[in-house]
C-alpha positions as CSV (number, residue, x, y, z in Angstrom):
1,M,61.5,141.6,167.0
2,P,59.2,141.1,164.2
3,F,56.8,143.6,163.1
4,I,52.9,143.5,162.3
5,E,51.5,146.0,160.9
6,E,47.7,147.1,162.0
7,S,46.4,146.2,158.6
8,D,47.5,142.8,158.7
9,L,46.4,142.2,162.2
10,L,43.3,143.3,161.1
11,E,43.0,141.0,158.3
12,L,44.3,137.9,160.8
13,H,41.7,139.0,162.7
14,K,39.1,138.7,160.4
15,D,40.5,135.1,159.3
16,I,40.1,134.3,162.8
17,D,36.6,135.6,163.0
18,K,35.7,134.0,160.0
19,A,37.6,130.3,160.5
20,Q,35.3,130.2,163.7
21,I,31.6,131.0,162.0
22,I,32.5,128.4,159.6
23,N,33.8,126.0,162.3
24,E,30.5,126.6,164.1
25,R,28.7,125.8,160.8
26,L,30.2,122.4,160.9
27,L,29.5,122.0,164.0
28,D,25.6,122.6,163.7
29,Q,26.6,120.0,160.3
30,I,28.2,117.5,162.8
31,K,25.1,117.8,165.4
32,F,22.5,117.4,162.4
33,K,24.3,114.2,160.8
34,N,24.4,112.5,164.3
35,K,20.6,113.3,165.1
36,E,19.7,111.8,161.2
37,I,21.8,108.7,162.2
38,K,20.7,108.0,166.0
39,R,16.7,108.3,163.8
40,S,17.9,105.6,161.0
41,K,19.3,104.1,163.6
42,L,16.4,104.1,165.6
43,Q,13.7,103.2,162.2
44,R,16.3,100.5,161.3
45,N,15.7,98.7,164.9
46,L,12.0,99.2,165.2
47,L,11.8,97.8,161.4
48,A,13.9,94.4,162.4
49,G,11.8,94.4,165.6
50,V,8.7,94.2,163.4
51,T,10.3,92.4,160.9
52,G,11.1,89.5,163.3
53,I,7.8,89.6,165.2
54,F,6.0,88.7,161.9
55,L,8.7,86.1,161.0
56,I,8.0,84.6,164.7
57,G,4.3,85.1,164.0
58,A,3.9,83.5,160.5
59,L,6.3,80.7,161.1
60,I,4.0,80.2,164.4
61,I,1.3,79.8,161.7
62,F,2.7,78.1,159.2
63,S,4.4,75.7,161.5
64,F,0.2,75.0,163.2
65,S,-0.9,74.9,159.4
66,A,1.5,72.4,158.0
67,G,0.7,70.0,160.8
68,R,-2.7,70.4,160.4
69,S,-2.8,69.7,156.8
70,V,0.3,66.9,156.9
71,S,-1.9,65.0,159.3
72,N,-4.9,65.3,157.5
73,N,-3.2,64.6,154.1
74,Y,-0.5,62.5,155.0
75,E,-0.1,60.8,151.2
76,S,-0.1,63.9,149.6
77,P,3.4,64.8,148.9
78,S,2.8,68.3,147.2
79,N,2.0,69.6,150.5
80,L,5.6,68.6,151.8
81,L,7.3,70.5,149.5
82,V,5.3,73.7,150.4
83,S,6.3,73.3,153.3
84,I,10.0,72.8,152.4
85,D,10.2,76.0,150.0
86,S,8.4,77.7,152.7
87,L,11.1,76.9,155.2
88,D,14.0,77.7,152.6
89,A,12.2,81.5,152.3
90,I,12.1,81.9,155.8
91,K,15.9,80.6,156.4
92,S,17.1,83.4,153.8
93,R,15.0,86.1,155.4
94,I,16.3,85.1,158.7
95,D,20.3,84.8,157.3
96,N,19.2,88.4,155.5
97,L,18.4,89.6,159.2
98,K,21.3,88.4,160.2
99,Q,23.4,90.0,157.7
100,Q,21.9,93.9,158.7
101,N,22.3,93.0,162.6
102,E,25.9,92.6,161.9
103,E,26.3,95.7,159.8
104,L,24.6,97.7,162.5
105,S,26.8,96.5,164.8
106,L,29.5,97.9,162.9
107,V,28.5,101.5,162.4
108,R,27.1,101.1,166.6
109,E,31.2,100.2,166.9
110,F,32.3,102.7,164.7
111,Y,30.5,105.4,166.8
112,L,31.4,104.0,170.5
113,A,35.3,104.4,168.6
114,K,34.4,108.2,167.7
115,K,33.2,109.0,171.0
116,F,36.1,107.0,172.9
117,L,38.8,109.1,171.1
118,E,36.4,112.0,171.6
119,K,36.9,111.7,175.7
120,E,40.5,110.2,176.1
121,K,43.9,111.8,175.3
122,I,45.6,110.3,172.1
123,Y,48.5,110.9,170.1
124,S,48.1,111.2,166.3
125,V,50.7,112.4,163.5
126,Q,50.0,115.6,161.8
127,V,51.1,115.2,158.2
128,K,49.6,118.7,156.5
129,S,47.7,121.7,157.3
130,F,45.6,124.3,155.1
131,V,44.1,127.3,155.0
132,D,40.9,126.3,153.5
133,N,39.0,123.2,154.7
134,N,39.6,120.8,152.3
135,M,37.4,117.8,153.7
136,T,36.9,116.1,150.0
137,L,40.8,114.3,150.8
138,A,39.1,111.9,153.2
139,S,35.6,110.6,153.9
140,E,34.6,111.2,157.2
141,A,33.8,107.2,158.1
142,L,38.0,107.0,158.2
143,T,38.3,106.5,161.8
144,N,42.3,106.5,161.9
145,T,42.0,110.1,160.5
146,L,41.7,113.2,162.3
147,F,40.6,116.3,160.9
148,V,41.0,119.2,163.7
149,K,40.3,123.3,163.2
150,T,43.6,125.3,164.6
151,N,43.3,128.8,164.0
152,P,43.3,130.0,161.4
153,F,44.5,126.5,159.9
154,Y,42.8,123.2,159.2
155,S,45.1,120.0,160.4
156,Y,45.3,116.8,159.2
157,S,46.3,113.7,161.1
158,L,47.0,110.0,160.6
159,G,46.4,107.5,163.1
160,N,44.9,107.4,166.9
161,F,47.2,105.9,169.0
162,E,46.9,105.4,172.8
163,T,50.6,105.6,173.7
164,L,53.1,108.7,172.7
165,K,55.4,106.0,171.9
166,E,53.4,104.3,169.4
167,A,52.3,107.3,168.2
168,Q,56.5,108.5,167.6
169,N,57.4,105.1,165.7
170,F,54.3,106.0,163.2
171,R,55.8,109.0,162.6
172,Q,59.0,108.0,161.5
173,Q,58.1,105.4,159.6
174,L,55.8,108.3,157.9
175,V,59.5,110.0,157.4
176,D,61.1,107.1,155.9
177,L,58.1,107.2,153.2
178,G,58.9,111.1,152.5
179,F,56.6,113.5,155.1
180,N,59.7,114.7,156.3
181,D,57.7,117.8,158.2
182,A,55.1,115.4,159.9
183,F,54.8,115.8,164.4
184,V,53.3,114.2,166.4
185,A,50.5,116.0,168.5
186,S,48.6,115.1,171.8
187,Y,44.4,115.6,171.4
188,K,41.9,115.5,173.6
189,D,38.0,116.1,173.0
190,G,38.7,117.0,169.8
191,K,41.4,119.4,170.1
192,R,44.9,119.7,169.9
193,I,46.8,119.8,173.9
194,Q,50.3,120.1,172.4
195,I,52.9,119.1,170.1
196,E,55.1,116.2,171.6
197,D,58.7,115.5,171.3
198,P,59.9,113.6,167.8
199,N,61.2,111.3,170.0
């Protein structure tokens, strides 16, 4: 039976305490970032709404004034050219707003997917563990990557699968690529539940 010296056990407890403090700090940072994202999303939506109302008002005023000026000066071709140029500018602005709306939709879908992953049981293939948290290895925007704190390690997993079979197939592909230590684990609420059967 292995024997752990008291000094090693004490060091292990210190490492666990440090890791828990770091984990709490990271959770606080995540909450802060989520608040910032919600605030910026609200600001963007408000700006888009105000811009849309402004454009609709400008279009109504422009249409009304263009109609009056065309009826007053029907023979003048310069008024018609100004109207066409203004319509092109409005169309361009509408296209820009549509593009911004699509980008916001993608951001919303990303966060909805993240919330889903936190609530449902998923399977992922763990490829590496580190004692130190090296978050520079990947971007937070990667939805198919999990970074999980399992005392005293930080584990890095690839893929988010609904079924164990999908994860096992992906693990086999990673093993074929040279990741011989890769294994499948199940996660729920951002925490590892258990290590699954590799086959």
